[in-house]
C-alpha positions in Angstrom: -45.4 50.4 54.8 -43.3 49.5 51.6 -44.5 46.8 49.8 -43.1 43.3 51.0 -42.0 44.3 54.3 -42.7 42.6 57.5 -45.8 44.2 59.2 -46.1 43.7 62.8 -48.3 40.9 62.6 -46.1 39.1 60.8 -42.9 40.0 62.6 -44.7 38.1 66.0 -46.1 35.9 64.3 -42.4 34.4 63.4 -40.8 35.2 66.9 -43.8 33.2 68.3 -43.0 30.5 65.6 -39.1 30.7 66.5 -39.6 30.6 70.3 -42.1 27.7 70.3 -39.2 26.0 67.8 -36.1 27.0 71.0 -38.8 26.6 73.3 -37.5 29.6 75.1 -39.2 32.9 76.0 -39.7 35.7 73.2 -37.4 37.5 75.6 -34.9 35.9 75.2 -34.3 36.3 71.5 -33.0 39.8 69.8 -35.2 40.8 67.1 -34.2 43.2 64.4 -35.8 44.6 61.1 -33.7 45.6 58.6 -35.6 45.7 55.9 -34.7 49.4 53.8 -32.2 50.1 56.9 -28.6 50.1 57.3 -28.2 48.2 60.6 -25.9 46.3 63.1 -26.0 43.2 61.9 -22.9 41.1 63.0 -22.2 42.8 66.0 -25.4 41.1 67.3 -25.1 37.6 66.2 -21.9 37.8 68.1 -23.5 39.4 71.2 -27.0 37.7 72.0 -27.6 33.3 71.6 -30.7 33.5 69.5 -31.3 36.4 66.9 -34.1 36.9 64.6 -33.5 39.1 61.6 -36.0 40.4 58.9 -34.0 41.2 55.9 -34.2 42.2 52.5 -32.7 42.4 48.6 -30.9 45.8 50.2 -28.9 43.0 51.9 -28.4 40.9 49.2 -24.9 39.7 50.7 -25.8 39.1 54.2 -24.7 35.7 54.5 -21.5 36.0 53.1 -21.1 38.8 55.1 -22.0 36.2 58.0 -19.2 34.2 57.6 -16.2 36.2 56.3 -17.2 37.5 60.3 -16.2 33.9 60.8 -19.7 32.6 62.0 -20.1 30.2 59.2 -20.6 27.1 61.7 -23.1 28.7 63.7 -26.3 26.9 63.2 -29.5 29.0 60.7 -32.6 28.9 60.1 -33.9 30.8 56.9 -37.5 30.7 55.2 -37.9 33.1 52.0 -41.3 35.6 52.3 -44.3 36.7 54.3 -45.3 33.8 55.7 -44.3 30.5 57.4 -45.8 27.9 55.6 -43.0 25.3 56.2 -40.8 26.5 53.8 -38.1 27.0 57.1 -34.8 25.7 55.9 -32.0 24.9 58.7 -28.1 25.2 57.5 -25.2 26.2 58.4 -24.0 29.7 57.8 -21.3 28.1 55.9 -23.7 25.8 53.8 -25.4 29.4 52.3 -22.6 32.0 52.0 -23.0 32.0 47.9 -26.8 32.3 48.2 -27.7 36.3 47.7 -31.1 37.3 49.4 -32.9 38.8 46.8 -36.6 39.0 47.7 -38.2 39.7 51.9 -36.4 36.8 54.1 -36.4 35.7 57.7 -33.0 34.7 59.1 -33.1 33.0 62.9 -29.7 32.5 64.2 -28.2 30.8 67.1 -24.8 31.4 68.5 -25.1 29.4 71.8 -21.6 30.4 73.3 -21.6 34.0 73.3 -21.6 35.7 77.1 -24.5 38.5 75.1 -22.0 41.2 76.9 -20.8 44.3 75.7 -16.8 44.2 75.6 -15.8 47.8 76.9 -12.4 48.3 75.8 -11.7 46.0 73.2 -8.1 45.1 72.3 -6.4 46.7 70.0 -5.0 43.8 68.2 -9.1 43.1 67.2 -8.7 46.3 65.0 -7.5 46.6 61.5 -3.8 47.7 61.5 -2.7 51.0 59.4 -0.8 54.2 60.9 -3.1 54.5 63.8 -1.8 54.1 66.4 -4.4 53.2 68.7 -4.9 54.5 72.6 -4.5 51.4 74.6 -7.6 49.7 75.6 -8.2 50.1 79.6 -7.7 54.0 78.5 -10.7 53.4 75.8 -12.8 51.8 78.3 -12.5 55.4 81.0 -13.3 57.1 77.7 -16.0 55.2 76.7 -17.4 55.8 80.3 -17.1 59.7 80.6 -19.6 59.7 77.1 -21.6 58.2 77.8 -23.3 57.0 74.9 -26.5 55.8 74.5 -28.5 53.4 71.6 -29.7 56.2 69.8 -26.9 59.1 70.4 -25.3 60.7 67.3 -22.1 61.8 68.6 -19.0 63.5 66.7 -15.2 61.5 66.3 -12.3 63.4 65.4 -9.3 61.8 64.9 -10.7 59.0 67.0 -11.0 55.6 65.2 -11.2 53.0 68.4 -13.3 55.0 69.7 -15.5 54.9 67.0 -16.1 51.3 66.7 -17.0 50.8 71.0 -19.5 53.7 70.5 -21.1 52.1 66.8 -21.3 49.4 69.0 -23.6 50.6 71.3 -25.7 53.7 69.4 -26.9 50.8 67.3 -29.8 52.9 66.5 -28.0 56.5 66.7 -25.3 57.6 63.9 -21.0 57.7 64.5 -19.8 60.7 62.5 -15.9 60.0 62.1 -13.9 63.5 60.8 -11.1 61.4 59.0 -9.0 64.5 57.2 -5.5 61.8 56.5 -6.1 59.4 53.8 -4.1 56.4 55.4 -6.8 57.0 58.3 -9.9 57.2 56.6 -9.1 53.8 54.7 -8.0 52.3 57.7 -11.9 53.5 59.7 -13.0 52.4 56.6 -11.6 48.6 57.0 -12.7 48.8 61.2 -16.5 49.7 59.6 -16.3 46.5 56.9 -14.7 44.3 59.4 -17.2 45.3 62.5 -20.0 45.1 60.2 -20.7 48.5 61.5 -23.7 50.7 59.2 -24.5 53.3 61.8 -20.9 55.3 61.4 -20.6 57.9 58.8 -17.2 59.4 57.8 -16.5 62.8 56.1 -13.3 64.6 55.5 -13.3 68.0 57.5 -15.4 70.0 59.8 -16.4 72.2 56.7 -19.5 73.4 56.4 -20.5 71.6 53.2 -19.4 68.2 55.4 -21.4 69.4 58.4 -24.9 70.7 56.5 -24.4 66.7 55.5 -25.1 65.3 58.8 -27.3 64.9 62.1 -27.1 67.2 65.2 -24.7 65.3 67.3 -25.6 65.2 71.1 -21.3 65.5 71.8 -18.3 65.4 70.3 -14.8 63.5 71.3 -11.7 65.5 69.8 -8.2 64.2 69.6 -6.9 67.9 69.9 -4.3 69.2 67.6 -3.1 73.2 66.7 -7.0 73.8 65.1 -8.6 72.8 68.3 -10.9 76.1 68.7 -11.5 76.0 65.1 -13.3 72.9 65.5 -15.0 73.9 68.2 -16.2 76.6 66.2 -17.3 74.9 63.3 -19.5 71.9 66.0 -20.8 75.0 68.3 -22.0 76.4 64.3 -23.6 72.7 64.2 -25.2 72.5 68.0 -24.7 75.1 70.4 -25.7 73.4 72.9 -23.0 71.0 72.0 -21.0 69.0 75.4 -17.1 67.8 74.6 -14.4 65.8 75.6 -11.3 66.9 74.4 -8.3 64.2 74.6 -4.6 65.7 75.0 -1.0 64.6 75.8 0.3 68.0 74.6 0.7 70.2 78.0 0.6 73.4 75.7 -2.6 72.0 74.7 -4.3 71.6 78.1 -2.8 74.8 79.0 -5.1 76.7 76.0 -8.7 74.5 76.5 -9.6 77.0 79.4 -9.1 80.1 77.3 -11.3 78.4 74.7 -13.4 77.0 76.6 -14.7 80.7 78.4 -14.5 82.1 75.0 -17.2 80.0 73.8 -19.3 80.1 77.0 -18.7 76.2 77.7 -19.4 75.6 81.5 -18.3 73.0 84.3 -14.7 72.6 82.8 -12.9 69.1 84.3 -9.7 67.5 83.7 -8.8 64.2 84.2 -5.7 62.9 83.9 -5.8 58.8 83.1 -2.3 56.9 83.8 -2.1 53.1 83.1 0.8 51.3 84.1 1.6 48.0 83.3 3.9 44.9 83.9 6.0 43.6 81.2 7.5 40.2 80.3 10.6 40.9 82.5 7.9 42.2 85.5 9.1 45.7 85.2 6.2 48.2 85.3 5.8 50.1 82.3 3.5 53.6 82.2 1.4 53.9 79.0 1.3 57.5 77.5 -1.1 59.5 80.4 -4.0 61.3 78.6 -5.3 64.7 79.9 -9.8 64.1 79.2 -11.0 68.0 79.3 -14.5 67.9 79.7 -17.4 70.9 79.4 -20.9 72.0 77.9 -22.7 74.5 76.9 -25.5 75.0 79.5 
């Protein structure tokens, strides 16, 4: 174990300390050890009432990041060092916004008003503005259901920016790989990563061999299809010969060619789903959103 990090005994001791202080069962406290690691602290604070965080100097600006995320009024207890020894301080996050973390630090944050639930299908106005045209949030909720992401998953997303953020929330101990070859989309993706505080997102420019060599093996790929679809599939299968695919398209000519591509690369269990969402506008007239096809398949 690295010098200065918290061992299991110390973390359990701190858990007991704050459990007694808050007069709650330890199971009601979300614990995160981020010493020497990049984990999604901001989404955790947003969606859990009680967060116990073990941090170190690699997260020197964590207090500022939490303030910038809008958590300034949250109550926080913190102590620098491994042992408790009575030095725990209670503050508002806004009170320590300029303080750097320069040594192992225990942080407890109380966010009493959260619902402790994950929001599937986040509204588009929550994302950073840019050249990206985000899919409707109801359709995104359906896509997330089809991806079936778990907490330690690794998935590759090609031109799927808002899907990447929601997937990153769920795969908190995994890796979300975003392929962005457009500079504007890449910058917007970077803005979203910073805004939502997701540290498990890796952005690569393309699916060339050099880029693919730099990433872990994804279980599944979600592709917003274009004319390079077959080439993308071929390169992804080199990385994982058992790859699962979910392909998104609004174009009938692309849809019509996917069956042949799947057969060529031995991708089985092809299913096609079309999603149509209609909503009333301010004049109570139903307006239909673009209705994508979602095509799934996997190599057995």
